[in-house]
C-alpha positions in Angstrom: 7.7 -8.7 -4.6 6.1 -7.6 -7.8 3.6 -4.7 -7.5 0.8 -4.6 -9.4 -1.0 -2.0 -10.9 1.5 0.9 -10.1 -1.2 2.8 -12.5 -2.9 3.4 -9.5 0.1 4.9 -7.6 0.8 7.0 -10.5 -3.0 8.1 -10.1 -2.8 9.0 -7.7 0.2 11.2 -6.8 -1.6 12.9 -9.4 -4.3 13.7 -7.6 -2.2 13.9 -4.4 1.0 15.8 -5.7 1.9 16.0 -1.8 1.9 11.6 -1.9 4.2 11.4 -4.7 7.2 11.3 -3.0 6.0 8.6 -0.4 4.0 7.1 -2.9 7.5 6.6 -5.3 9.4 5.4 -1.8 7.1 3.1 -1.0 6.9 1.2 -4.4 11.0 1.1 -4.6 10.9 -0.6 -1.0 8.3 -2.9 -1.4 9.9 -3.9 -5.2 13.2 -4.5 -3.2 10.8 -6.4 -0.2 10.8 -10.3 0.1 7.5 -10.8 1.8 6.8 -14.0 2.8 4.3 -12.9 6.0 1.9 -10.2 7.6 5.7 -10.0 10.1 7.7 -9.1 7.6 5.7 -5.8 6.5 5.3 -4.8 10.4 8.7 -5.3 10.7 9.4 -2.6 8.1 5.7 -0.3 8.4 5.0 -0.9 12.2 2.0 0.6 11.3 0.1 -1.1 8.6 -3.2 -2.7 9.4 -4.0 -6.2 8.2 -7.7 -7.2 7.3 -8.9 -10.7 5.8 -7.8 -12.3 2.7 -4.4 -10.7 2.7 -5.5 -7.0 2.5 -3.4 -4.4 3.6 -3.3 -1.1 5.0 -0.5 1.4 4.9 -0.4 5.5 5.8 1.0 7.5 3.7 2.1 11.0 4.8 1.4 10.4 8.1 -2.7 9.2 8.3 -3.8 11.9 6.1 -3.8 8.7 2.9 -4.3 5.1 2.6 -2.8 2.8 0.4 -4.7 -0.3 0.0 -3.3 -3.3 -1.2 -4.1 -7.3 -1.2 -0.5 -9.6 -0.7 0.0 -12.7 -2.3 2.5 -14.0 -0.1 3.6 -17.6 -2.3 3.4 -15.6 -5.2 5.4 -12.6 -4.0 2.8 -10.1 -5.4 1.6 -7.3 -4.1 -1.8 -6.1 -6.2 -2.6 -1.9 -5.4 -6.1 -2.1 -4.7 -7.1 1.7 -3.3 -5.6 5.0 -3.2 -6.6 7.9 -1.7 -7.7 10.3 1.2 -8.7 9.0 4.6 -11.6 10.4 4.7 -12.8 8.9 1.3 -11.0 5.1 2.7 -13.5 5.3 5.7 -16.6 5.3 3.1 -14.8 2.2 1.5 -15.3 -1.4 2.5 -12.7 -3.9 1.7 
């Protein structure tokens, strides 16, 4: 998959240093992944949540942080929309 907006990850782990290793691992795995359907994601990330319009929510460091992405399965693009704490995620609407 082609991960777009890596800048959001970098800004995320600069702000939340304890998430750095997990975000880097996520990026590395996803860059090599081949996702054709949501079930492909669920096979690897069982705690991922799926919203309308191909929005996927990943838990980072358990339930401490949330990573929100939009997946374009046909074009193999994962666009990073947002990263932050679980409490801030609860105040957002996607």
